[in-house]
N, CA, C and O atoms as a MOPAC input file, in Angstrom:
PM7 MOZYME 1SCF
protein

 N     31.48900 1     3.36900 1    -4.28400 1
 C     30.31800 1     3.13600 1    -3.46600 1
 C     29.70600 1     4.47900 1    -3.08500 1
 O     30.40700 1     5.36500 1    -2.59800 1
 N     28.41500 1     4.63300 1    -3.30200 1
 C     27.74800 1     5.89700 1    -3.04000 1
 C     27.47300 1     6.05000 1    -1.54800 1
 O     27.21500 1     5.07800 1    -0.83800 1
 N     27.53700 1     7.30100 1    -1.09700 1
 C     27.22700 1     7.57800 1     0.29700 1
 C     25.72000 1     7.50000 1     0.50900 1
 O     24.93900 1     7.79200 1    -0.39700 1
 N     25.31800 1     7.10200 1     1.72000 1
 C     23.90100 1     7.05200 1     2.05700 1
 C     23.37600 1     8.48200 1     2.16000 1
 O     24.08100 1     9.38600 1     2.60800 1
 N     22.13800 1     8.66900 1     1.74100 1
 C     21.52200 1     9.99300 1     1.80600 1
 C     21.04600 1    10.26900 1     3.22500 1
 O     20.80900 1     9.35200 1     4.01100 1
 N     20.91300 1    11.53100 1     3.52600 1
 C     20.38500 1    11.94500 1     4.82400 1
 C     18.92900 1    11.49800 1     4.94000 1
 O     18.24500 1    11.29400 1     3.93600 1
 N     18.47400 1    11.35100 1     6.16500 1
 C     17.11300 1    10.87100 1     6.40600 1
 C     16.06500 1    11.74100 1     5.71300 1
 O     15.11400 1    11.20400 1     5.14500 1
 N     16.20900 1    13.04800 1     5.74300 1
 C     15.22100 1    13.95300 1     5.16400 1
 C     15.42200 1    14.25000 1     3.69000 1
 O     14.69200 1    15.06200 1     3.12200 1
 N     16.40300 1    13.60600 1     3.05400 1
 C     16.69500 1    13.89100 1     1.64800 1
 C     15.58600 1    13.36600 1     0.74000 1
 O     14.93300 1    12.36800 1     1.04600 1
 N     15.39200 1    14.04300 1    -0.35900 1
 C     14.44200 1    13.58700 1    -1.35700 1
 C     15.04700 1    12.38100 1    -2.07300 1
 O     16.26600 1    12.26900 1    -2.20500 1
 N     14.18000 1    11.48200 1    -2.53200 1
 C     14.64000 1    10.26500 1    -3.18500 1
 C     14.05100 1    10.16900 1    -4.59000 1
 O     12.94400 1    10.64100 1    -4.84800 1
 N     14.80500 1     9.55500 1    -5.48300 1
 C     14.30700 1     9.34600 1    -6.84500 1
 C     13.37100 1     8.14700 1    -6.85400 1
 O     13.31500 1     7.38100 1    -5.89300 1
 N     12.64500 1     7.99600 1    -7.93900 1
 C     11.70600 1     6.88300 1    -8.04100 1
 C     12.43800 1     5.54000 1    -7.99200 1
 O     11.90700 1     4.57100 1    -7.44900 1
 N     13.63500 1     5.47000 1    -8.54500 1
 C     14.36900 1     4.19400 1    -8.49600 1
 C     14.80300 1     3.86900 1    -7.07400 1
 O     14.78100 1     2.70500 1    -6.67300 1
 N     15.19700 1     4.87900 1    -6.30700 1
 C     15.57700 1     4.64200 1    -4.91400 1
 C     14.37800 1     4.19500 1    -4.08900 1
 O     14.48800 1     3.26900 1    -3.28500 1
 N     13.23700 1     4.84500 1    -4.28300 1
 C     12.02800 1     4.48800 1    -3.54500 1
 C     11.56900 1     3.09300 1    -3.94800 1
 O     11.16900 1     2.29700 1    -3.09900 1
 N     11.62700 1     2.80400 1    -5.22500 1
 C     11.24300 1     1.49300 1    -5.72500 1
 C     12.08400 1     0.39400 1    -5.07100 1
 O     11.55000 1    -0.63100 1    -4.64700 1
 N     13.37700 1     0.60900 1    -4.99200 1
 C     14.27300 1    -0.37300 1    -4.37000 1
 C     13.99900 1    -0.49600 1    -2.87100 1
 O     13.96500 1    -1.60100 1    -2.33100 1
 N     13.80300 1     0.64700 1    -2.19800 1
 C     13.57700 1     0.64300 1    -0.75200 1
 C     12.28400 1    -0.07000 1    -0.36600 1
 O     12.25300 1    -0.84800 1     0.58700 1
 N     11.21900 1     0.20600 1    -1.11600 1
 C      9.90600 1    -0.34600 1    -0.77500 1
 C      9.72700 1    -1.74700 1    -1.36100 1
 O      8.96800 1    -2.55300 1    -0.82400 1
 N     10.41700 1    -2.03200 1    -2.44700 1
 C     10.27000 1    -3.33600 1    -3.08000 1
 C      9.09300 1    -3.39900 1    -4.03200 1
 O      8.48500 1    -4.45300 1    -4.22000 1
 N      8.77900 1    -2.25900 1    -4.63100 1
 C      7.66700 1    -2.15800 1    -5.57800 1
 C      8.21900 1    -1.60600 1    -6.88400 1
 O      9.00000 1    -0.65500 1    -6.85900 1
 N      7.83800 1    -2.17400 1    -8.02300 1
 C      8.34000 1    -1.64900 1    -9.29400 1
 C      7.96200 1    -0.18300 1    -9.51600 1
 O      6.96100 1     0.30400 1    -8.98900 1
 N      8.78000 1     0.50200 1   -10.30100 1
 C      8.55000 1     1.92500 1   -10.56300 1
 C      7.19800 1     2.18500 1   -11.21000 1
 O      6.54100 1     3.17700 1   -10.89500 1
 N      6.77700 1     1.30800 1   -12.10900 1
 C      5.49000 1     1.54900 1   -12.77400 1
 C      4.33400 1     1.47300 1   -11.77600 1
 O      3.31100 1     2.12900 1   -11.97300 1
 N      4.47800 1     0.69200 1   -10.72200 1
 C      3.44000 1     0.62000 1    -9.69000 1
 C      3.38900 1     1.93600 1    -8.91200 1
 O      2.31000 1     2.43400 1    -8.59200 1
 N      4.56000 1     2.49000 1    -8.61300 1
 C      4.59100 1     3.78600 1    -7.92300 1
 C      3.92200 1     4.86300 1    -8.76800 1
 O      3.17800 1     5.69200 1    -8.24500 1
 N      4.18200 1     4.85300 1   -10.06400 1
 C      3.54200 1     5.83900 1   -10.95700 1
 C      2.02600 1     5.62900 1   -10.98400 1
 O      1.26000 1     6.59300 1   -10.98900 1
 N      1.60400 1     4.36900 1   -11.00000 1
 C      0.17800 1     4.04400 1   -10.98900 1
 C     -0.46700 1     4.52400 1    -9.69100 1
 O     -1.55400 1     5.10100 1    -9.70900 1
 N      0.20200 1     4.28400 1    -8.57200 1
 C     -0.33600 1     4.73300 1    -7.28900 1
 C     -0.51100 1     6.24100 1    -7.25600 1
 O     -1.44400 1     6.73600 1    -6.62400 1
 N      0.35900 1     6.97700 1    -7.92000 1
 C      0.21000 1     8.44100 1    -7.98200 1
 C     -1.12400 1     8.82100 1    -8.61200 1
 O     -1.72400 1     9.82600 1    -8.23200 1
 N     -1.59300 1     8.02200 1    -9.57700 1
 C     -2.87000 1     8.32100 1   -10.22700 1
 C     -4.05100 1     7.96000 1    -9.34000 1
 O     -5.13000 1     8.53600 1    -9.47900 1
 N     -3.85600 1     7.01300 1    -8.43100 1
 C     -4.95000 1     6.54800 1    -7.57500 1
 C     -5.00600 1     7.24100 1    -6.21800 1
 O     -6.06100 1     7.29300 1    -5.58600 1
 N     -3.87900 1     7.76900 1    -5.77600 1
 C     -3.79800 1     8.40700 1    -4.46000 1
 C     -3.25500 1     9.82600 1    -4.62200 1
 O     -2.04000 1    10.02600 1    -4.65500 1
 N     -4.14300 1    10.80600 1    -4.72400 1
 C     -3.70500 1    12.19000 1    -4.94900 1
 C     -2.78900 1    12.73400 1    -3.85400 1
 O     -2.08800 1    13.72100 1    -4.07800 1
 N     -2.78100 1    12.11400 1    -2.68200 1
 C     -1.90700 1    12.57600 1    -1.60000 1
 C     -0.42800 1    12.33500 1    -1.91500 1
 O      0.44600 1    12.95800 1    -1.31200 1
 N     -0.15100 1    11.44100 1    -2.84700 1
 C      1.23000 1    11.19400 1    -3.25400 1
 C      1.56500 1    12.23500 1    -4.31800 1
 O      1.08400 1    12.16600 1    -5.44900 1
 N      2.38400 1    13.18400 1    -3.93900 1
 C      2.72000 1    14.27800 1    -4.85100 1
 C      4.22300 1    14.49900 1    -4.86500 1
 O      4.71500 1    15.42700 1    -4.22200 1
 N      4.96000 1    13.66600 1    -5.58600 1
 C      6.39900 1    13.91100 1    -5.64900 1
 C      6.68500 1    15.19600 1    -6.41900 1
 O      5.92500 1    15.59100 1    -7.30200 1
 N      7.79600 1    15.83800 1    -6.06700 1
 C      8.22400 1    17.00100 1    -6.83800 1
 C      8.68400 1    16.50500 1    -8.19200 1
 O      9.27000 1    15.42800 1    -8.30300 1
 N      8.42100 1    17.28400 1    -9.21300 1
 C      8.89800 1    16.90500 1   -10.54700 1
 C      9.83100 1    17.98800 1   -11.04100 1
 O      9.51800 1    19.17800 1   -10.99500 1
 N     10.96700 1    17.55700 1   -11.50600 1
 C     11.98000 1    18.47600 1   -12.01600 1
 C     12.14100 1    18.25100 1   -13.50700 1
 O     11.30500 1    17.60000 1   -14.13500 1
 N     13.21700 1    18.79000 1   -14.07900 1
 C     13.46300 1    18.68200 1   -15.50900 1
 C     13.28600 1    17.27200 1   -16.02500 1
 O     13.72500 1    16.30800 1   -15.39800 1
 N     12.64900 1    17.16100 1   -17.15800 1
 C     12.40600 1    15.85500 1   -17.75400 1
 C     11.37300 1    15.05200 1   -16.99600 1
 O     11.32100 1    13.83000 1   -17.13900 1
 N     10.54000 1    15.71000 1   -16.18400 1
 C      9.50400 1    15.04800 1   -15.39400 1
 C     10.08700 1    14.05100 1   -14.39800 1
 O      9.41500 1    13.09200 1   -14.01800 1
 N     11.30200 1    14.26200 1   -13.98300 1
 C     11.96000 1    13.37600 1   -13.02100 1
 C     11.35300 1    13.58700 1   -11.63700 1
 O     11.24700 1    14.71900 1   -11.16400 1
 N     10.95400 1    12.48400 1   -10.99000 1
 C     10.26800 1    12.54300 1    -9.70500 1
 C     11.25800 1    12.54000 1    -8.55100 1
 O     12.26900 1    11.83800 1    -8.57300 1
 N     10.93700 1    13.35000 1    -7.53400 1
 C     11.69300 1    13.36500 1    -6.28100 1
 C     10.68700 1    13.25800 1    -5.14700 1
 O      9.84800 1    14.13800 1    -4.95500 1
 N     10.78500 1    12.17200 1    -4.40300 1
 C      9.84000 1    11.89600 1    -3.32300 1
 C     10.33700 1    12.46300 1    -2.00000 1
 O     11.49700 1    12.28500 1    -1.62700 1
 N      9.43500 1    13.15100 1    -1.29700 1
 C      9.71600 1    13.68100 1     0.03100 1
 C      9.60200 1    12.53600 1     1.04300 1
 O      9.00700 1    11.50300 1     0.73800 1
 N     10.15900 1    12.70600 1     2.22700 1
 C     10.02300 1    11.65900 1     3.25400 1
 C      8.56000 1    11.30800 1     3.55800 1
 O      8.24000 1    10.14300 1     3.79400 1
 N      7.66100 1    12.32400 1     3.55200 1
 C      6.24200 1    12.04800 1     3.80600 1
 C      5.63600 1    11.18700 1     2.70600 1
 O      4.82100 1    10.30500 1     2.97800 1
 N      6.03800 1    11.44500 1     1.46100 1
 C      5.55000 1    10.63900 1     0.34100 1
 C      5.98400 1     9.18400 1     0.51900 1
 O      5.21000 1     8.25700 1     0.28000 1
 N      7.22500 1     9.00500 1     0.94000 1
 C      7.76300 1     7.65300 1     1.10900 1
 C      7.03100 1     6.93400 1     2.23600 1
 O      6.72400 1     5.74800 1     2.11700 1
 N      6.74800 1     7.64500 1     3.33100 1
 C      5.99300 1     7.03000 1     4.42800 1
 C      4.60700 1     6.59800 1     3.96400 1
 O      4.13800 1     5.51600 1     4.31800 1
 N      3.95900 1     7.43800 1     3.18000 1
 C      2.63400 1     7.09400 1     2.66800 1
 C      2.72100 1     5.90600 1     1.71600 1
 O      1.87800 1     5.01100 1     1.76700 1
 N      3.72600 1     5.88800 1     0.85200 1
 C      3.90700 1     4.75700 1    -0.06100 1
 C      4.14000 1     3.46000 1     0.70500 1
 O      3.61300 1     2.41300 1     0.32800 1
 N      4.92200 1     3.52300 1     1.77400 1
 C      5.15800 1     2.33400 1     2.59100 1
 C      3.85900 1     1.85500 1     3.23600 1
 O      3.59800 1     0.65300 1     3.29900 1
 N      3.04500 1     2.79900 1     3.71500 1
 C      1.76500 1     2.44100 1     4.33400 1
 C      0.81900 1     1.83900 1     3.29800 1
 O      0.15100 1     0.84400 1     3.57900 1
 N      0.75700 1     2.42500 1     2.11600 1
 C     -0.09300 1     1.89300 1     1.04500 1
 C      0.36900 1     0.49300 1     0.67000 1
 O     -0.44900 1    -0.40900 1     0.49300 1
 N      1.66800 1     0.31500 1     0.55100 1
 C      2.22800 1    -1.00100 1     0.22300 1
 C      1.80900 1    -2.03300 1     1.27200 1
 O      1.38700 1    -3.13800 1     0.93000 1
 N      1.92900 1    -1.66600 1     2.55700 1
 C      1.55600 1    -2.58200 1     3.64000 1
 C      0.06600 1    -2.91100 1     3.58800 1
 O     -0.32600 1    -4.07100 1     3.71000 1
 N     -0.76300 1    -1.87900 1     3.40600 1
 C     -2.20600 1    -2.10800 1     3.38200 1
 C     -2.62400 1    -2.99300 1     2.21000 1
 O     -3.48000 1    -3.86500 1     2.36100 1
 N     -2.02000 1    -2.76900 1     1.04600 1
 C     -2.39000 1    -3.54600 1    -0.14000 1
 C     -1.84400 1    -4.96800 1    -0.10600 1
 O     -2.57900 1    -5.92600 1    -0.34900 1
 N     -0.57300 1    -5.10300 1     0.19300 1
 C      0.08300 1    -6.39800 1     0.02500 1
 C      0.19400 1    -7.22600 1     1.29400 1
 O      0.39500 1    -8.43800 1     1.21500 1
 N      0.06800 1    -6.60400 1     2.46500 1
 C      0.14200 1    -7.36800 1     3.70800 1
 C     -1.23200 1    -7.50100 1     4.34800 1
 O     -1.63500 1    -8.58800 1     4.76300 1
 N     -1.95700 1    -6.36400 1     4.42500 1
 C     -3.23400 1    -6.36500 1     5.11900 1
 C     -4.41200 1    -6.76400 1     4.22600 1
 O     -5.50700 1    -7.01100 1     4.73100 1
 N     -4.20700 1    -6.83000 1     2.92000 1
 C     -5.24700 1    -7.31900 1     2.01900 1
 C     -6.28400 1    -6.31000 1     1.57800 1
 O     -7.34800 1    -6.70100 1     1.09800 1
 N     -6.01300 1    -5.04200 1     1.72300 1
 C     -6.95000 1    -4.02500 1     1.26300 1
 C     -6.89300 1    -3.89100 1    -0.26000 1
 O     -5.88400 1    -4.20900 1    -0.88900 1
 N     -7.98500 1    -3.42100 1    -0.82900 1
 C     -8.00600 1    -3.07400 1    -2.25200 1
 C     -7.60900 1    -1.60800 1    -2.38500 1
 O     -7.50300 1    -0.89100 1    -1.39000 1
 N     -7.39400 1    -1.17800 1    -3.60000 1
 C     -7.08300 1     0.23600 1    -3.83200 1
 C     -8.24800 1     1.10400 1    -3.35100 1
 O     -8.03000 1     2.12700 1    -2.70300 1
 N     -9.47500 1     0.70300 1    -3.66400 1
 C    -10.63700 1     1.47200 1    -3.19800 1
 C    -10.68900 1     1.51600 1    -1.67400 1
 O    -11.06700 1     2.53200 1    -1.09100 1
 N    -10.31300 1     0.42900 1    -1.04000 1
 C    -10.30300 1     0.37800 1     0.41700 1
 C     -9.29100 1     1.34500 1     1.00400 1
 O     -9.58400 1     2.04300 1     1.97400 1
 N     -8.10200 1     1.38700 1     0.42000 1
 C     -7.07100 1     2.31000 1     0.90400 1
 C     -7.50500 1     3.75300 1     0.62700 1
 O     -7.29500 1     4.63500 1     1.46000 1
 N     -8.10600 1     3.99400 1    -0.53700 1
 C     -8.60000 1     5.33700 1    -0.84200 1
 C     -9.62300 1     5.77600 1     0.20800 1
 O     -9.60800 1     6.92100 1     0.65900 1
 N    -10.50600 1     4.85800 1     0.58800 1
 C    -11.52300 1     5.16800 1     1.59000 1
 C    -10.87400 1     5.44400 1     2.94800 1
 O    -11.27400 1     6.37500 1     3.64700 1
 N     -9.88900 1     4.65200 1     3.31900 1
 C     -9.19600 1     4.89300 1     4.58300 1
 C     -8.54400 1     6.27400 1     4.60800 1
 O     -8.64300 1     6.99900 1     5.59800 1
 N     -7.88200 1     6.62600 1     3.51900 1
 C     -7.23000 1     7.93100 1     3.44500 1
 C     -8.27000 1     9.04700 1     3.50800 1
 O     -8.06800 1    10.05800 1     4.18100 1
 N     -9.38500 1     8.85500 1     2.80000 1
 C    -10.44300 1     9.87700 1     2.79500 1
 C    -11.07300 1    10.01200 1     4.17800 1
 O    -11.30600 1    11.12600 1     4.64800 1
 N    -11.35000 1     8.88000 1     4.83300 1
 C    -12.03000 1     8.90300 1     6.12600 1
 C    -11.12200 1     9.32300 1     7.27800 1
 O    -11.55300 1    10.04200 1     8.17900 1
 N     -9.86300 1     8.87300 1     7.25100 1
 C     -8.98600 1     9.08300 1     8.40100 1
 C     -7.82500 1    10.02500 1     8.13600 1
 O     -7.19600 1    10.51200 1     9.07500 1
 N     -7.53600 1    10.28400 1     6.87800 1
 C     -6.43300 1    11.17000 1     6.53700 1
 C     -5.12100 1    10.41400 1     6.38700 1
 O     -4.96200 1     9.30300 1     6.89200 1
 N     -4.19900 1    11.03400 1     5.69100 1
 C     -2.92500 1    10.37100 1     5.41900 1
 C     -2.10800 1    10.16300 1     6.68800 1
 O     -1.40600 1     9.16000 1     6.80800 1
 N     -2.18700 1    11.08400 1     7.63100 1
 C     -1.39400 1    10.94600 1     8.86000 1
 C     -1.82500 1     9.71600 1     9.64600 1
 O     -0.98000 1     9.01500 1    10.20500 1
 N     -3.11100 1     9.44500 1     9.69800 1
 C     -3.59900 1     8.26200 1    10.41100 1
 C     -3.18000 1     6.98400 1     9.68400 1
 O     -2.81600 1     5.99300 1    10.31700 1
 N     -3.23300 1     7.01400 1     8.36200 1
 C     -2.85000 1     5.83100 1     7.58700 1
 C     -1.35500 1     5.55100 1     7.75200 1
 O     -0.93800 1     4.39800 1     7.86200 1
 N     -0.56000 1     6.61500 1     7.76800 1
 C      0.88300 1     6.46100 1     7.95500 1
 C      1.17500 1     6.01200 1     9.38100 1
 O      2.13200 1     5.27500 1     9.61800 1
 N      0.34900 1     6.45600 1    10.33700 1
 C      0.59200 1     6.14500 1    11.73500 1
 C      1.29700 1     7.26200 1    12.45500 1
 O      1.88600 1     7.04900 1    13.51500 1
 N      1.24400 1     8.47200 1    11.88500 1
 C      1.86500 1     9.63900 1    12.50300 1
 C      0.77200 1    10.42100 1    13.20500 1
 O     -0.32100 1    10.59300 1    12.66500 1
 N      1.06000 1    10.88800 1    14.39500 1
 C      0.06300 1    11.64600 1    15.13900 1
 C     -0.96500 1    10.71300 1    15.73500 1
 O     -0.93000 1     9.51100 1    15.47200 1
 N     -1.86200 1    11.22400 1    16.51600 1
 C     -2.87000 1    10.39400 1    17.16500 1
 C     -2.20700 1     9.28300 1    17.95000 1
 O     -1.14800 1     9.48000 1    18.54500 1
 N     -2.81800 1     8.13400 1    17.95200 1
 C     -2.24500 1     7.00300 1    18.64300 1
 C     -1.11000 1     6.38000 1    17.84800 1
 O     -0.25100 1     5.71000 1    18.42300 1
 N     -1.08900 1     6.58800 1    16.53600 1
 C     -0.07300 1     5.97100 1    15.70700 1
 C     -0.29300 1     4.47900 1    15.55200 1
 O      0.59500 1     3.76200 1    15.09100 1
 N     -1.46100 1     4.01200 1    15.93000 1
 C     -1.75100 1     2.57800 1    15.85500 1
 C     -2.00900 1     2.17500 1    14.41600 1
 O     -2.43600 1     2.99700 1    13.60400 1
 N     -1.75500 1     0.92300 1    14.09800 1
 C     -2.05500 1     0.47000 1    12.74000 1
 C     -3.54700 1     0.59700 1    12.45000 1
 O     -4.37200 1     0.57100 1    13.36400 1
 N     -3.87500 1     0.73000 1    11.20800 1
 C     -5.26500 1     0.87800 1    10.78700 1
 C     -5.95200 1    -0.46700 1    10.92400 1
 O     -5.53200 1    -1.43600 1    10.29100 1
 N     -7.01100 1    -0.55100 1    11.74300 1
 C     -7.69900 1    -1.83200 1    11.88000 1
 C     -8.56000 1    -2.12700 1    10.65900 1
 O     -9.01300 1    -1.20200 1     9.98300 1
 N     -8.78900 1    -3.40100 1    10.37000 1
 C     -9.64700 1    -3.73800 1     9.23000 1
 C    -11.09700 1    -3.39300 1     9.53800 1
 O    -11.47100 1    -3.30200 1    10.70700 1
 N    -11.92200 1    -3.20000 1     8.51000 1
 C    -13.32400 1    -2.89200 1     8.73700 1
 C    -14.04600 1    -4.08700 1     9.35400 1
 O    -13.60500 1    -5.22900 1     9.22200 1
 N    -15.16600 1    -3.80800 1    10.03300 1
 C    -15.88900 1    -4.85700 1    10.73100 1
 C    -16.71600 1    -5.73100 1     9.80300 1
 O    -16.99600 1    -6.88300 1    10.13300 1
 N    -17.10800 1    -5.21300 1     8.66300 1
 C    -17.95800 1    -5.97400 1     7.75400 1
 C    -17.27700 1    -6.11600 1     6.39700 1
 O    -16.44400 1    -5.28900 1     6.02500 1
 N    -17.63600 1    -7.17800 1     5.65100 1
 C    -17.02500 1    -7.32800 1     4.33100 1
 C    -17.45700 1    -6.19500 1     3.41900 1
 O    -18.59800 1    -5.73700 1     3.47600 1
 N    -16.55400 1    -5.75800 1     2.59500 1
 C    -16.86300 1    -4.68300 1     1.65800 1
 C    -15.84000 1    -4.73100 1     0.54900 1
 O    -15.09900 1    -5.70500 1     0.41800 1
 N    -15.79700 1    -3.68300 1    -0.24700 1
 C    -14.81200 1    -3.63700 1    -1.31600 1
 C    -13.43700 1    -3.25300 1    -0.78900 1
 O    -12.51800 1    -3.01100 1    -1.57200 1
 N    -13.28700 1    -3.19400 1     0.55300 1
 C    -11.98800 1    -2.85800 1     1.11800 1
 C    -10.99000 1    -3.99600 1     0.97300 1
 O     -9.78900 1    -3.75900 1     0.84300 1
 N    -11.48000 1    -5.22200 1     0.99400 1
 C    -10.58100 1    -6.35700 1     0.95000 1
 C    -10.51700 1    -6.96700 1    -0.43600 1
 O    -11.41600 1    -6.79100 1    -1.25700 1
 N     -9.45000 1    -7.67500 1    -0.67300 1
 C     -9.21300 1    -8.32200 1    -1.96200 1
 C    -10.31500 1    -9.32400 1    -2.23100 1
 O    -10.69200 1   -10.09700 1    -1.35000 1
 N    -10.82300 1    -9.31000 1    -3.43200 1
 C    -11.82600 1   -10.28800 1    -3.81200 1
 C    -11.19000 1   -11.26100 1    -4.78600 1
 O    -10.07700 1   -11.72800 1    -4.54700 1
 N    -11.84200 1   -11.56400 1    -5.83000 1
 C    -11.33400 1   -12.50900 1    -6.80900 1
 C    -10.45700 1   -11.83400 1    -7.85000 1
 O    -10.49800 1   -12.19700 1    -9.02600 1
 N     -9.67500 1   -10.86900 1    -7.43600 1
 C     -8.80100 1   -10.17800 1    -8.36600 1
 C     -7.60500 1   -11.05500 1    -8.68600 1
 O     -7.09800 1   -11.74900 1    -7.80500 1
 N     -7.14800 1   -11.03600 1    -9.92600 1
 C     -5.98000 1   -11.83500 1   -10.26700 1
 C     -4.73800 1   -11.31600 1    -9.54600 1
 O     -4.55600 1   -10.10900 1    -9.39000 1
 N     -3.89600 1   -12.23400 1    -9.11400 1
 C     -2.65300 1   -11.88400 1    -8.45600 1
 C     -1.53400 1   -12.03700 1    -9.46900 1
 O     -1.44800 1   -13.05000 1   -10.16300 1
 N     -0.67900 1   -11.03000 1    -9.55200 1
 C      0.43800 1   -11.07300 1   -10.48500 1
 C      1.44200 1   -12.10800 1    -9.98700 1
 O      2.07500 1   -11.91700 1    -8.94900 1
 N      1.58500 1   -13.20000 1   -10.72800 1
 C      2.42000 1   -14.30600 1   -10.30300 1
 C      3.88500 1   -13.89900 1   -10.22400 1
 O      4.63900 1   -14.48200 1    -9.44500 1
 N      4.30700 1   -12.91200 1   -11.01100 1
 C      5.70400 1   -12.50100 1   -10.96100 1
 C      6.07400 1   -11.87900 1    -9.62800 1
 O      7.24500 1   -11.87600 1    -9.25000 1
 N      5.08600 1   -11.34700 1    -8.90300 1
 C      5.35700 1   -10.75800 1    -7.60200 1
 C      5.55800 1   -11.83900 1    -6.53700 1
 O      6.25600 1   -11.61600 1    -5.54800 1
 N      4.95700 1   -12.99100 1    -6.73700 1
 C      5.05500 1   -14.10100 1    -5.81200 1
 C      5.35400 1   -15.35200 1    -6.61700 1
 O      5.15400 1   -15.38600 1    -7.83200 1
 N      5.83100 1   -16.37200 1    -5.93700 1
 C      5.97200 1   -17.66400 1    -6.58700 1
 C      4.60500 1   -18.28500 1    -6.75600 1
 O      3.67100 1   -17.91100 1    -6.04700 1
 N      4.46000 1   -19.22500 1    -7.67400 1
 C      3.16500 1   -19.85400 1    -7.94300 1
 C      2.60800 1   -20.53100 1    -6.69600 1
 O      1.40500 1   -20.46000 1    -6.44500 1
 N      3.45100 1   -21.17900 1    -5.91900 1
 C      2.97600 1   -21.85200 1    -4.70600 1
 C      2.48900 1   -20.83400 1    -3.67900 1
 O      1.54100 1   -21.10300 1    -2.94200 1
 N      3.13200 1   -19.66500 1    -3.62600 1
 C      2.70300 1   -18.62200 1    -2.70100 1
 C      1.34400 1   -18.06600 1    -3.10300 1
 O      0.52600 1   -17.74400 1    -2.24100 1
 N      1.09800 1   -17.95100 1    -4.39700 1
 C     -0.19900 1   -17.46300 1    -4.86400 1
 C     -1.28900 1   -18.44100 1    -4.45200 1
 O     -2.34900 1   -18.02400 1    -3.98400 1
 N     -1.04600 1   -19.72300 1    -4.61900 1
 C     -2.02800 1   -20.73200 1    -4.22900 1
 C     -2.28700 1   -20.65600 1    -2.72800 1
 O     -3.43300 1   -20.72200 1    -2.28400 1
 N     -1.22200 1   -20.51800 1    -1.95500 1
 C     -1.35200 1   -20.42000 1    -0.50300 1
 C     -2.10800 1   -19.15700 1    -0.09200 1
 O     -2.96300 1   -19.20600 1     0.79200 1
 N     -1.79600 1   -18.02800 1    -0.73100 1
 C     -2.49000 1   -16.78100 1    -0.41800 1
 C     -3.97400 1   -16.86500 1    -0.75700 1
 O     -4.81100 1   -16.36300 1    -0.00700 1
 N     -4.29900 1   -17.48500 1    -1.86400 1
 C     -5.71700 1   -17.64000 1    -2.22800 1
 C     -6.44100 1   -18.52600 1    -1.23000 1
 O     -7.59200 1   -18.25700 1    -0.88400 1
 N     -5.78300 1   -19.57700 1    -0.76500 1
 C     -6.39600 1   -20.46000 1     0.22900 1
 C     -6.63300 1   -19.70800 1     1.53500 1
 O     -7.68100 1   -19.86600 1     2.16000 1
 N     -5.68200 1   -18.90500 1     1.94400 1
 C     -5.83100 1   -18.09400 1     3.16300 1
 C     -6.98000 1   -17.11600 1     2.99500 1
 O     -7.80800 1   -16.96100 1     3.89300 1
 N     -7.03000 1   -16.45500 1     1.83800 1
 C     -8.10600 1   -15.50400 1     1.57300 1
 C     -9.46200 1   -16.19400 1     1.66900 1
 O    -10.39700 1   -15.65200 1     2.25700 1
 N     -9.56800 1   -17.38200 1     1.09500 1
 C    -10.83800 1   -18.10800 1     1.11300 1
 C    -11.23700 1   -18.51100 1     2.53500 1
 O    -12.41000 1   -18.44000 1     2.90200 1
 N    -10.24000 1   -18.93800 1     3.33800 1
 C    -10.52900 1   -19.30800 1     4.72900 1
 C    -10.97500 1   -18.08800 1     5.53500 1
 O    -11.90000 1   -18.17300 1     6.34200 1
 N    -10.31500 1   -16.96000 1     5.31100 1
 C    -10.69600 1   -15.73600 1     6.01400 1
 C    -12.10700 1   -15.28500 1     5.63600 1
 O    -12.89300 1   -14.88300 1     6.49400 1
 N    -12.41200 1   -15.35800 1     4.34800 1
 C    -13.76300 1   -14.96600 1     3.89600 1
 C    -14.82000 1   -15.85400 1     4.51400 1
 O    -15.87200 1   -15.37200 1     4.93100 1
 N    -14.54700 1   -17.16800 1     4.57800 1
 C    -15.51200 1   -18.10600 1     5.16600 1
 C    -15.68400 1   -17.82600 1     6.66600 1
 O    -16.80500 1   -17.84800 1     7.17300 1
 N    -14.58200 1   -17.56600 1     7.37300 1
 C    -14.64600 1   -17.27300 1     8.80200 1
 C    -15.41800 1   -15.97900 1     9.05000 1
 O    -16.19600 1   -15.89500 1    10.00000 1
 N    -15.21100 1   -14.98300 1     8.21200 1
 C    -15.91500 1   -13.72200 1     8.34700 1
 C    -17.40900 1   -13.91200 1     8.13100 1
 O    -18.22500 1   -13.36900 1     8.87500 1
 N    -17.76100 1   -14.68000 1     7.11700 1
 C    -19.17600 1   -14.94800 1     6.84200 1
 C    -19.82400 1   -15.67700 1     8.02400 1
 O    -20.95800 1   -15.37500 1     8.39600 1
 N    -19.10200 1   -16.63800 1     8.61300 1
 C    -19.64800 1   -17.36700 1     9.76800 1
 C    -19.83700 1   -16.43700 1    10.95800 1
 O    -20.85100 1   -16.51800 1    11.65100 1
 N    -18.87300 1   -15.55600 1    11.20100 1
 C    -18.99600 1   -14.65800 1    12.35200 1
 C    -20.12900 1   -13.65300 1    12.15300 1
 O    -20.78700 1   -13.26500 1    13.11900 1
 N    -20.36200 1   -13.23200 1    10.92000 1
 C    -21.46100 1   -12.30400 1    10.66500 1
 C    -22.82000 1   -12.99100 1    10.75000 1
 O    -23.82000 1   -12.36700 1    11.10300 1
 N    -22.84600 1   -14.27600 1    10.42600 1
 C    -24.10900 1   -15.03200 1    10.48500 1
 C    -24.48400 1   -15.36100 1    11.92100 1
 O    -25.65900 1   -15.57200 1    12.22200 1
 N    -23.50400 1   -15.40600 1    12.80500 1
 C    -23.76400 1   -15.78000 1    14.21300 1
 C    -24.44200 1   -14.67600 1    14.98900 1
 O    -24.72300 1   -14.83800 1    16.17600 1

């Protein structure tokens, strides 16, 4: 049984993938979309993530998969508020509130990878998304 790493230790992509619950190829893809994610690369292009990288990855994961932001939306948040605000470090440390008006920040009719969720969960998530969009449209019309 392997010993647990220290809190500040660098982590490999497989460790980060397991911790966050996101496949390794998604982490590599996020590196191309979010320049703030800069793992150290050693021999053989092996990635080592710093604690700050992991915090940012966790925040991106939450914004995309829990809060319903798109990649462009998260990119805009990082650009407008900085990585520390998105992570929740410094300042108030409060979660990032959603934008007041509909935009490309939120998920639209993008296909959801069924392997990440069960088929019934995808149907439920789409229904929730549709109800939220309708409620938002009504509140903006009022």
